[in-house]
C-alpha positions in Angstrom: -0.8 21.4 -30.0 -4.1 23.2 -29.9 -6.0 23.5 -26.7 -9.8 23.9 -26.0 -10.7 25.0 -22.4 -14.2 23.9 -21.4 -15.4 26.2 -18.7 -19.0 26.8 -17.4 -20.7 30.1 -16.7 -21.8 29.2 -13.2 -19.5 31.3 -11.1 -16.5 33.4 -11.9 -14.2 30.9 -10.2 -14.4 28.5 -13.2 -14.0 31.3 -15.7 -11.1 32.8 -13.8 -9.3 29.5 -13.7 -9.9 29.0 -17.5 -8.5 32.5 -18.1 -5.4 31.7 -16.0 -4.8 28.5 -17.8 -5.2 30.2 -21.1 -2.7 32.9 -20.1 -0.1 30.2 -19.5 -0.7 28.6 -22.9 -0.7 32.0 -24.6 2.6 32.9 -22.9 4.1 29.7 -24.4 2.7 30.4 -27.8 0.2 27.5 -27.8 -3.1 28.2 -29.6 -5.9 28.1 -27.1 -9.6 28.9 -27.0 -12.3 28.8 -24.3 -15.9 27.6 -24.7 -18.9 27.3 -22.4 -19.8 23.6 -21.7 -23.5 24.2 -21.6 -23.5 25.9 -25.0 -22.9 22.4 -26.5 -26.2 21.4 -25.1 -27.9 24.5 -26.5 -27.2 28.3 -26.4 -30.6 28.7 -24.7 -29.6 26.3 -21.9 -26.3 28.2 -21.5 -28.1 31.6 -21.2 -30.8 30.4 -18.8 -28.4 28.7 -16.5 -26.1 31.7 -16.4 -28.9 34.2 -15.6 -30.4 31.9 -13.0 -27.0 31.4 -11.4 -26.4 35.1 -11.2 -29.8 35.9 -9.7 -29.6 33.2 -7.1 -26.1 34.1 -6.2 -27.1 37.8 -5.9 -30.3 37.3 -4.0 -30.1 33.9 -2.2 -26.4 33.1 -1.8 -27.0 30.5 0.9 -28.8 28.4 -1.6 -25.5 27.4 -3.1 -24.2 26.1 0.1 -27.4 24.1 0.6 -27.1 22.7 -3.0 -23.4 21.7 -2.6 -24.1 19.9 0.7 -27.0 18.1 -0.9 -24.9 17.1 -3.9 -22.2 15.7 -1.6 -24.8 13.7 0.3 -26.5 12.4 -2.9 -23.7 11.4 -5.2 -26.1 9.1 -7.0 -27.6 12.2 -8.7 -24.4 12.4 -10.7 -23.9 8.7 -11.6 -23.9 7.4 -15.1 -27.5 6.3 -14.8 -28.7 9.7 -13.7 -30.7 12.2 -15.8 -28.0 14.9 -15.2 -25.3 12.7 -16.7 -27.5 11.8 -19.6 -28.2 15.5 -20.4 -24.6 16.6 -20.1 -23.3 13.9 -22.4 -25.9 14.8 -25.0 -23.6 17.6 -26.0 -20.9 15.2 -27.1 -21.9 15.2 -30.7 -21.6 19.0 -31.0 -18.4 18.9 -29.1 -17.0 16.3 -31.4 -17.7 18.4 -34.4 -16.3 21.5 -32.8 -13.1 19.7 -31.8 -12.7 18.0 -35.2 -13.3 21.2 -37.2 -11.1 23.3 -34.9 -8.2 20.8 -34.9 -8.0 20.6 -31.1 -5.9 17.8 -29.6 -6.2 18.8 -26.0 -9.2 19.6 -23.7 -8.8 21.2 -20.3 -11.9 21.2 -18.1 -12.4 23.7 -15.3 -15.9 22.5 -14.2 -17.3 19.2 -13.2 -19.9 19.4 -16.0 -17.1 19.9 -18.4 -15.4 16.7 -17.3 -18.6 14.7 -17.8 -19.1 16.2 -21.3 -15.5 15.4 -22.2 -16.0 11.9 -20.9 -19.0 11.5 -23.1 -17.0 12.6 -26.1 -14.3 10.0 -25.5 -16.8 7.2 -24.9 -19.1 8.0 -27.8 -16.2 8.8 -30.3 -13.3 6.5 -29.3 -11.5 7.5 -32.5 -11.3 11.1 -31.3 -7.8 11.2 -30.0 -7.6 14.1 -27.6 -5.7 14.5 -24.4 -8.0 15.5 -21.5 -7.4 17.2 -18.2 -9.5 18.4 -15.2 -8.5 21.4 -13.1 -10.5 21.6 -9.8 -11.6 25.1 -8.9 -13.7 24.5 -5.7 -10.9 23.1 -3.5 -12.8 19.9 -3.4 -13.6 17.0 -5.7 -17.2 17.5 -6.9 -19.3 14.3 -6.9 -19.7 14.2 -10.7 -15.9 14.3 -11.3 -15.8 10.7 -10.0 -17.9 9.7 -13.0 -15.5 11.2 -15.5 -12.7 9.3 -17.3 -10.0 11.9 -18.2 -6.2 11.5 -18.6 -5.1 13.7 -15.7 -6.6 15.6 -12.8 -5.3 18.6 -11.0 -6.7 18.7 -7.4 -5.6 21.4 -5.0 -3.2 20.3 -2.3 -4.7 20.0 1.2 -2.6 22.9 2.4 -4.1 25.2 -0.2 -7.6 24.1 0.8 -6.7 24.7 4.4 -5.3 28.2 3.6 -8.6 29.1 1.8 -10.8 27.7 4.5 -9.0 29.2 7.4 -8.4 32.6 5.8 -12.1 32.9 5.0 -13.1 32.0 8.6 -10.4 33.8 10.6 -9.2 36.7 8.4 -12.4 38.4 7.2 -10.8 41.8 6.7 -8.7 40.7 3.6 -9.7 39.2 0.3 -9.1 36.0 -1.6 -6.9 34.9 -3.3 -4.3 37.3 -1.7 -4.8 36.2 1.9 -4.6 32.5 1.1 -1.5 33.0 -1.0 0.2 35.0 1.8 -0.6 32.2 4.2 1.0 29.6 1.9 4.0 31.9 1.4 4.7 32.4 5.1 4.0 28.7 5.9 6.5 27.7 3.2 9.1 30.1 4.5 8.7 28.6 8.0 9.0 25.1 6.7 12.2 26.1 4.8 13.8 27.7 7.8 12.9 24.7 9.9 14.5 22.4 7.3 17.7 24.4 7.1 18.0 24.5 10.9 17.4 20.7 11.1 20.1 20.1 8.5 22.6 22.3 10.4 21.8 20.4 13.6 22.3 17.1 11.8 25.8 18.3 10.6 26.7 19.3 14.2 25.5 16.0 15.6 27.4 14.1 12.9 30.6 16.0 13.7 30.2 15.5 17.4 29.5 11.8 16.9 32.6 11.4 14.8 34.8 13.2 17.4 33.6 11.2 20.3 33.9 7.9 18.4 37.5 8.8 17.6 38.2 9.5 21.2 36.5 6.3 22.3 38.7 4.2 19.8 41.8 6.0 21.1 40.8 5.2 24.7 40.3 1.5 23.8 43.7 1.4 22.0 45.3 2.8 25.2 43.5 0.3 27.4 41.5 3.0 29.2 38.2 1.1 29.2 36.6 3.3 31.8 37.0 6.4 29.6 35.8 4.4 26.6 32.6 3.5 28.5 32.0 7.1 29.4 32.5 8.2 25.7 30.1 5.4 24.6 27.4 6.7 27.0 27.9 10.3 25.7 27.5 9.1 22.1 24.2 7.3 23.1 22.8 10.6 24.4 23.3 12.5 21.1 20.1 13.3 19.2 19.3 11.1 16.2 20.1 12.3 12.8 17.0 12.9 10.7 18.6 12.2 7.4 17.5 15.5 5.9 20.4 16.6 3.7 20.4 20.2 2.5 20.2 20.4 -1.3 18.8 22.8 -3.9 16.7 19.9 -5.2 15.2 19.0 -1.8 11.4 18.9 -2.0 9.8 20.4 1.1 6.1 19.9 2.0 3.8 22.5 3.5 1.2 20.7 5.6 -2.2 21.8 6.9 -0.6 22.1 10.4 1.9 24.6 9.0 -0.9 26.8 7.6 -2.8 26.6 10.9 0.2 27.8 12.9 0.6 30.8 10.7 -3.1 31.7 11.2 -2.6 31.4 14.9 0.4 33.7 14.7 -1.5 36.3 12.8 -4.8 36.2 14.8 -3.8 34.8 18.2 -6.5 32.2 17.8 -5.3 28.7 18.6 -6.6 27.2 15.4 -4.7 24.0 15.6 -6.4 23.1 18.9 -9.9 23.9 17.8 
């Protein structure tokens, strides 16, 4: 196995994700290299876009929010008939040569542009047998990703998106990713505690139900129908058993509501009711 990570020099989030993915492969002894997606169009395009991105981000940061909102409202700009899709897939020939000469059999994309380029490679060179994956870095699914045709997609869970969103909004005195990770950790701990408590309550209810059922059967055997009726009514008032059985393999889910409750606990702001 030899892996090529296609990133894009339009923000450190994509490069940081690429570096994290590479660290995992390196730790497992898997050969891995990273490359800039736009460099397969031309080195000049790569340099110009990177410098423009840095200057805009430094001097007009709000322009990015405007661009992303516009992109979500105009998904047709990323469709297969669009100029952007055509330009991105023009790099497929260079990518094919790079992959073939380098002996890569797996491509991991950390940017929407990368996923489009990898799709162009697979469509223009169907004999190129590479396994492809997309790792989302923006806590959302970019419009152009829908036009890609890769093998597997890693999209952040809604609880992670919620942790990032709420921590940015309500916990300004701390930094990402630490504050979002701490939110997830505490939310997961609360879910675990709640699950264990529910499991214990289930066991207590089960034991009580069995005891009362035994007493009811004894009362019926002794002909004490009045006592049997009272025990039947007591059994009917017992809480239902949730069916959550404690096990080391039990999969627990952290939901958006769990994260919101932690934020409320930290800040005193009733986030879940806003």
